[in-house]
C-alpha positions in Angstrom: 42.1 135.9 124.2 41.1 139.5 124.0 37.6 141.1 124.3 38.8 144.3 122.6 39.7 143.8 118.9 43.1 143.9 117.3 43.3 146.3 114.3 45.5 145.2 111.3 45.9 147.7 108.5 46.3 146.2 105.1 45.0 142.9 106.4 43.4 141.6 103.2 46.5 139.8 101.8 49.8 138.2 102.5 51.3 138.9 106.0 48.4 140.9 107.3 45.9 138.3 106.2 47.9 135.5 107.7 48.2 137.3 111.1 44.5 138.1 111.1 43.6 134.4 110.5 45.9 133.2 113.2 44.6 135.7 115.7 41.1 134.6 115.0 42.2 131.0 115.5 43.5 132.1 118.9 40.1 133.7 119.8 41.0 137.4 119.3 38.4 139.6 117.6 40.1 141.3 114.6 39.4 144.4 112.5 41.3 144.8 109.2 41.5 147.7 106.8 41.7 147.1 103.1 42.3 149.4 100.1 40.2 147.5 97.5 37.8 144.6 97.5 39.4 141.1 97.3 38.0 137.6 97.2 40.0 136.9 100.4 37.9 139.5 102.3 34.8 137.3 102.1 36.6 134.4 103.7 37.7 136.7 106.6 34.2 138.1 107.0 32.8 134.6 107.3 35.2 134.0 110.2 33.9 137.1 112.0 36.6 139.6 111.0 35.4 143.2 110.6 36.6 144.8 107.4 36.8 148.5 106.9 37.8 150.1 103.5 40.5 152.7 103.9 42.4 155.0 101.5 45.6 156.1 103.2 46.8 158.0 100.1 45.4 161.2 101.6 45.0 162.8 105.0 41.3 163.0 104.4 41.2 159.3 103.7 43.1 158.6 106.9 40.8 160.8 109.0 37.7 159.2 107.4 39.0 155.8 108.4 39.5 156.9 111.9 36.0 158.2 112.2 34.6 154.9 110.9 36.9 152.9 113.2 35.6 154.7 116.3 32.0 154.1 115.1 32.8 150.4 114.9 34.5 149.8 118.3 34.9 151.6 121.6 38.3 150.0 122.4 41.3 148.2 120.9 43.7 145.7 122.3 46.4 146.5 119.7 47.1 148.2 116.4 49.3 146.5 113.8 50.4 148.9 111.1 50.8 146.5 108.2 49.5 148.6 105.2 52.3 149.1 102.8 53.2 149.7 99.2 56.4 148.2 97.7 56.6 150.8 95.0 59.8 151.4 93.1 61.3 154.8 92.5 60.2 156.7 89.4 62.0 159.4 87.4 60.7 162.7 86.1 57.7 164.8 87.3 56.0 161.9 89.1 58.9 161.2 91.4 57.7 163.7 94.1 54.1 162.4 94.0 55.4 158.9 94.4 57.5 159.8 97.4 54.6 161.7 99.0 52.3 158.8 98.6 54.7 156.4 100.2 55.2 158.9 103.0 51.4 159.1 103.6 50.9 155.3 103.6 54.0 154.4 105.7 54.3 157.3 108.0 51.4 159.7 108.0 48.7 157.0 108.4 50.4 155.4 111.4 51.2 158.8 112.9 47.6 160.0 112.7 46.1 156.6 113.6 48.3 156.3 116.7 47.3 159.8 117.8 43.6 159.4 116.9 43.1 155.9 118.3 45.0 156.4 121.5 41.7 156.7 123.4 40.6 153.3 122.0 43.7 151.6 123.3 43.5 153.3 126.7 39.8 152.2 126.9 40.9 148.5 126.7 40.3 146.8 130.0 43.3 144.5 129.7 46.7 145.3 131.3 48.6 145.2 127.9 48.0 147.4 124.9 50.2 147.5 121.9 51.1 149.3 118.7 53.3 147.4 116.2 54.8 149.0 113.2 55.7 146.7 110.3 58.9 148.2 108.8 61.4 146.5 106.6 65.0 145.2 106.5 65.8 147.9 103.9 65.0 150.7 106.4 68.5 150.1 107.9 70.3 149.3 104.6 68.8 151.5 102.0 67.7 150.4 98.5 69.0 151.2 95.0 65.6 150.8 93.4 63.2 151.6 96.3 64.8 154.6 97.9 61.5 156.3 98.7 60.1 153.1 100.1 63.2 152.5 102.3 63.2 156.1 103.6 59.6 156.1 104.6 60.0 152.7 106.3 63.0 154.2 108.2 60.8 157.1 109.2 58.3 154.6 110.6 61.0 152.9 112.7 61.8 156.3 114.1 58.2 156.9 115.0 58.4 153.7 117.0 60.9 155.3 119.3 58.9 158.5 119.7 55.5 156.9 120.3 57.1 154.3 122.7 58.4 157.2 124.8 55.1 159.2 124.6 52.8 156.3 125.4 54.8 154.4 128.1 53.9 152.8 130.4 50.3 152.2 129.4 50.9 151.4 125.7 53.9 149.5 124.3 55.1 150.5 120.9 57.5 148.3 118.8 58.3 147.4 115.2 59.0 144.3 113.2 61.4 144.5 110.3 61.1 141.6 107.9 63.2 140.8 104.9 62.1 138.2 102.3 59.3 136.3 104.1 57.2 134.8 101.2 57.2 134.7 97.5 54.7 136.1 95.1 52.6 133.8 92.9 54.6 134.6 89.8 58.1 134.3 91.3 60.0 131.4 89.7 62.6 129.0 91.2 65.5 131.1 89.9 64.2 134.1 91.8 63.5 132.0 94.9 67.1 130.6 94.9 68.5 134.1 94.6 66.3 135.3 97.5 67.3 132.3 99.7 71.0 133.0 99.1 70.7 136.5 100.6 70.1 135.2 104.2 72.4 133.3 106.4 69.6 130.8 107.1 69.0 130.1 103.4 65.3 130.2 103.8 62.1 131.8 102.6 60.2 131.0 105.8 56.6 131.9 105.1 54.3 134.2 107.0 54.2 132.1 110.2 57.4 133.8 111.5 55.7 137.1 111.4 52.8 135.8 113.5 55.3 134.4 115.9 57.1 137.7 116.2 53.8 139.6 116.6 52.8 137.2 119.4 56.1 137.7 121.2 55.4 141.5 121.2 51.8 141.1 122.2 52.6 138.7 125.1 55.7 140.4 126.5 55.0 143.1 129.1 58.6 144.4 129.3 59.5 145.3 125.7 58.9 148.7 124.1 60.7 151.0 121.7 62.5 148.2 119.8 62.7 147.0 116.2 62.6 143.2 116.0 64.5 142.0 112.9 63.0 139.0 111.1 65.5 138.6 108.3 67.2 135.2 108.5 70.6 136.9 109.3 70.8 139.0 106.2 73.1 141.4 108.1 75.7 138.6 108.3 76.0 138.4 104.5 
């Protein structure tokens, strides 16, 4: 249990929401950022989660979020950079704008938040303080249809190394690189079967494996600068 809250960006849905709920179950105070209002946010608020709207599409939006975060709390136990946008590549004049937006969400926001919130982490009275970057399996493999997404997630993995070196030994900085973890509501069984076949384990495991991986990083005092793959052995295919 932590007295200082854990920040999860993009914590209103899917993996971020699941981790927020499990951390609350374990007694940790949690702050989540969200881009737009969702029904799930009310359920989180009823459980005591602090919710802060954030627009990471611009540097001004990131800096505004940082100011409101500092007004909300004087310390943080950990930052989990989960905010993400699985946007496909586009052709034509919008291609550059698409790439820049993914860069801001996946790289600039974590970069500026890590710099701006360092004082909040160092103010935590506990011996362990963590930053966790949520990257992606495709960061090491590339993607035919999501090249900008894959490149920006690869950049986030590299930021893991830099911040781990900069912030050691007081703050540990690691990454988690998931592959297919959970289905969308409109995914059919044919899609699910194809997705299962991509991993050696033949599973779509659900978000619990990400919470387990996050707990490992939060609990281990001797791990920093690594990317933890959670991909069911896709690299073996």
